[in-house]
N, C-alpha and C positions, 0 to 999 in steps of 0.2 A: 341127266345120269352122272356127267362127269363132273358137273357145276357143284351140286348137291354136298359131297363130300367135302369139299375144300370149303364151302361156308361154315359147314358144320364144325370142321376143324377150327377154322379162324374164331368161330362167337366160343369155342370151348376155351382156346386160347386165350381170347379177352377176359373170360369168366375166371380165368386162373389168376391173370394178373391182378383182377380188381380183388379177387380174396388175399392174395398177397400183400396188398396193399393196405387191406383191412385190417388183417392180420397185426404187419407192422404198426402203424398208425394209431389204434384202438385196443385190436387183440384179445384175448381170452383172460383173463386177472392174474392167471400162472405164467403167462409167457415171457413179461418183461421183467422178471426177479432182474435183480442189480447183483451178479456174482462177483467178478472181477472187475476192477479198474481198466486194467490195460486190456481185456477181452472187448470191453465197452467204447474204446477208444479206438481200437482196430476197426469194431462195425461203423462208424461214422466217420471213419477219416475221409472218406471219399466228400461227406457233408463238409467236412471242415477245409479240405482242399478249396470248394468251389464257393463257399463262403455261404451256402445257403442254412436258412434259420431255421431252428427245431419246430416242427408245425405240431399242432395238436389236434385230434380229432375231436367233432361230437361224441360225448357219452353215450354207451347203447344201452335200451332199454335196461337189458339185464344188469348193466352197470349201475345204472339208477336204480334199479331194484336193491341193489343190495348196498348202496350208500345209503338209502333210507331205510335197510334193515337196521345198518349199524349205526345209523345217526337218527333214530325214530322221532319224529314230530308232534309224536303224544304229548310230554310234557311241555313241551315248548308252546303247542295250543292251548294246554292246560292253565299255564300260567303265565300268558301272555299281556295280562294285565297288571301283573305283580313281578315284573322283570329284575328286582329288588334282591328277591328269592334264589337267583338264578338256576331256576329249575328247568333247565333246556340240554338237549342233549350235546349242543355245540357249545353249552360251555361245560360241561361235563368231558367233553373231547380235547378240546384246547384250551385250560383252564392253565396250564403250565408249563407250554412248549419245550421239548428238547432240542429242536432243530442240529437231531445229527446229519442230515445232509448238507447242512452247510460245515458243520464241524468235518467232517469225513473229505469233505471237498478241499478244506486247508490244510489237514491233517496228511493228504495225499501230497499237495503242492509242496508242503515243507520237506516231507521225505524224500521227494523226488529231485529236490533242490540240493540236499543232502548227499544225495546217491552220486548225481553228476560231477559234484565238484570235490567228491574222496570224502566227505569232512566225517569225523570220528569222535567219539569222545573225547579225544585230546585234542584235536585240531581246530573245535567247534570255535567260530567267530563270533557267537550270543546271538545272530541274527541270521533271519533268511533273507535272501535277496529277490525272490520270488513275489514278496509283498511289499517291497520297501516303499511303495509308493500308495500304499492304502489308507483310502480313506473313509473313514465312519461318521455319520452323523444320526447323534441320539435326543430325538424331541423330546421331552419328557424324562430327562435322565436320572431322574430321583437319586437315589443312593448312588450312583454311578457304577455298581458292581457289573453290568452287564456291557456298560461301555467298555472298563477295564479289560475285560475276559476278552472284548472283540478287540481293543487294542492288541493283546497279546497273541492273539489268534492273527489278525493280520498283519503285525509288524513282524512275526516271528522272536521278540525279545522276551526273555523270560523275567526279565527285571520289573515288567508290568505285573503285579500279584495283587491279588485280590485281599490276601491276608495285610498285606502292608498298607493298602488302602482301609483298610477299617478303621486300624488303628488311629490312621490320620483323619478319620471322619469323625472317632470318638474320644481321642486325646484332648482335654483341654489346656491351654497355658495361659497364665497370668504373669506379665512382665519376665516371658521367657521361662517361668519358674511350672513345671506340671503342678496342675490345679484339678486332677480328678479326671471322672469319662463323663461324658454325655450319653443318653440312651437313643438308642435309632426305632424309628417308628416300625410296627412289624412288617414283619416282610412276607405276602402272600405265598411268593413262589422260593423263597428260602435261597436268592441268589446267591448271598452270604458265603452259604455254607455246602455248596452245590461243586462238585470238581471242576477247577480252571480247565483252559484250553489244555490239553498235552502236548507239548514239545519236544524235538528231539533231546536227547540225553546232554548235556554242557560239562564243560569243563569249567573246575571253579578255583581253578589255581591263577586266574587271570580276574582282575575286577570287572564286572559288565559293564560294558557300554554301549551306547547307541549311535550309530551311524543313518539310520533311517529314516526317510525322508516322509513314513508315515503320517498321521493325524486322526484324531478322533474329538470329534465336537459333541460336549456334554453339555445339551443346552436346557435348563431347570428355571422356572418363574420364582419358585417359592423362597421368599427372601432368607429363613433360616436355614434352609435344607443348601442354598448356595453358599453361603459362609462355610459351613460344613465342607462342600466340595473342593472351595477354593484352600481351603485348609489343609485339608488333604495332598491336593496337586502339589501344593509349596513343601510342605513338610516331606513327602515322596520325592519330590523334584520332576514329577510328571508333566510339571506344566514347562519345564524346559523339554522336553523330551515329544514336544507334539501334541498332548493331552490338553485341549483347551476346554475350559469350562464357562458358558456364558451365560451371564443373567438377564434373560429375556423368555418371550413367551414367543409362539409361531402359530399361525391361522393363514387365513386368506388374503389378510392384506395387514399393510402400515399402520400403526400408531401407538399407544399406550394401554396398558390394562391393569387396574388396581390388583395387589394382592395384599393378605394379611402379611404382618410382620415373623408371625409364628411363635413357638413355643423354642427358646433357644437351650431349654435342658432336655428335649428331646423333638429329633429332626427324621426329615426322609417321609412324610405323608403321604401316601400313594392316590389318595383319591382327591386331590385338591385341581383344581383346574380353570379355565376361565369360565366364569360364571357358576362355578361349583364352590367358590368359598365365599362367605360373607365380610365386609368391610365394616368393623364397629368403631363410630367416630372416628380419631385420627391414628388408628391402629392398622394403617395399611401405606402400602408402597405403589405409586407407579412404576409398572414396569415395561421398559420398551417390549413393541410388539412389531416381526417382523413377518412377511410373507416367505415362503420358504425359497422360491426366487429372489428376492431382496437378500433375504441370509447367506444366500450362496455366492451370489456376486460379490458380497461386501468381503465373506470369510473365508472361503475356498479357492484355492488357486484357479485361474480362468480355464475353461475347457478341462480340468480333469475329471476324471470319470468319479463316481461317487459306490463305493464297493457296499456300501452298507446303508439303508436308511430304517431306521428305527422309529415310530411313532408311539408316542402312549401318552396322551393327552387329555385322557376323562371325558372323551365325546364329543369331541374337537378334531379328529383325527381326518376325517374327509377334508375339514376346511385346509388344515394343512398340506393334505395333497392337492386340492384344488389352487392353492396358492403357490402349488411349484409347476403350474401348466404350462405358463411360457418358455422355461429353457431348465431349470432344475431337474427336472422328472424325466427329462430325455438322457440324463447324463447316469440314472439309478441303475447299477446292476441286479439289486437284490435289495428287497424293501419286506417291512413288518408292520403292520398297525393294527389297533385295537378296534373293534367293532363292540357297540355299544349301546345303551337305551338311554341314556343320558345325554345332556348336551345338544349342541345342534344333531346328532346322529337321530335322535327321536324323531327328526320330521325329514330325514333322509334315507335315501334307497340303496342298500347295499347291493342290488342289483345293477343299479345304474353307476356306483361306484365299479362294479368289475367290468362292466363294460366298458366306462370309460379308461381305465387302466389296460384294458385289452387292446380297444379299436386305438386309441391314440397313444398310446407306449409301448405296446405289443407283451405285455406282463401277463404271463400266467398265473392264478391264483390259487392256493389250497386253503383249507382250513388245516392250523397248523396244530398237529399234536402231540403226544408223548411215546413213550416206547416204541419209536420210530414208526409214526403213522401219522397220516397225510389224506384226505380227500379233496380232490381237485374242483373246485368251484366252476372255475372258468370252462365255457360251455358243459356243464355239466351241474346246472342251476336247478334247482328243486326252491318250488314257493313258499313254502315255511323259512327258508334261510331270511327272507323278509322282514321276520320276526326279530324285534329289536331284544338281543340277549348280549352280557358281557363275554367276549370269544377274541379269537386270534386268529389271522390271517398271513399268510407268509407269501411273497410274489416273487417272481426269479424273472428277468428278460430275457424272452429268449431272442431277441434282436443282438444280444452282446455274446459274442464269441468265448470271452474271458469267463464266462460264467456257464458255458454249453455243459462241463461238467454237474454244476448246481442242477441245471433243471433236467437233465438227464434222470439225476439221482430220485429228486422229486417224483417225476411220471413214474420212475420206476417202485417207487416206494410205494406209490398210487394204488398201483395195480399190486403190489404186495400184500397191500392192507385191504383190499377186497377180497384177495386169494384167502384171507387166513378168517373169514367168516364172521362166526357169533364168536370168535376169542378177540375180536375188535370191537364187541357191542358195547357200546356207552350209553347206557342207560343212569338211574340214579344209583344203582346197587355197583355199578361198577366207573364210578364218575373220577376217580382217579387212583387208579393201583400203579402205580407208576414204578418203571425198576432202573436202578441208574445203569447209565452206559458209560 
């Protein structure tokens, strides 16, 4: 009679504790909205102090049901043998991600640094020390607009400007005299015209200089595109400020690979990669090919973290990641890559890639959407994801304290995405209704 009430109290206490843990880690879709960065930082201060990593829970059946409502498999199944038609919810949802979770993270870092140092529009020193050693690697750099914007975001230096970069890409000179303009290939996501990363207001009374040790590696194999990239880097003097253009291809091993010389009057082809370009007679150039491990060991400071790795290589993205297995991926904090039906991807499994990134390196991966939407893939797997369609994936290394804010934002955005229900439906009729942020 005396023991039984104590047993019941003990059982109820355990049940309450488990419910609280379930709510914290998985929770209802409405429960984890990101409201204020300072509040969020206070909530996780204990975790930050003792160094624990941000764990993620297996998706609940209700969450998986909502994901499948928003990302319906119907078109994917119907058009799985015609993936080039891009008729799949994964393509509709991730065609041109806006990565607000990453942008907001760096906006907060720069603004915090300026407040701490008492900066204002009158005494701004043009760079933010918080990201003075930012390192980005863009594999398949193409026209370079995303790489330039990342350098602006990471270094905090407004001198990195997409408009100046575009002028450098398109201006043609002969013997030092302007000789017209060349055309850039069609830009699927209009990176050239999207708003640049916003920086705190700067004074224009002094010439803008940089003392940042930040660097971005713009790696591109297409010869004609590389020439334009190098010309723009030289004209803007970005090549003296840590922006490096490398004529190379990346895969899972070292070697060389042929690429066509290309049309010198039009550069920036977006669908040319290893195995997807044809060489006619002698109209090709042998381009150096590195594994990610080799490239990082040769060109990136030893032991330095890689803040941003972007891989867009037309079907060979997983090969690039496999080439970083030994050391490079352990240094990556934030990763973006394309999933595709072309190249090596057609015989590779996304499920295997997600498990590899999760178990070997601690990455949590999401379908990267627009209008501030993401859908978690890690521990939220649905079988139709292994159907091969063009789509975009973003991953954050939950083992890295430095991007804890990004990890929290992405997970909060995931829950917020589910909470909005049919508002975030991604079918053919709602395939690209993007709102500028």
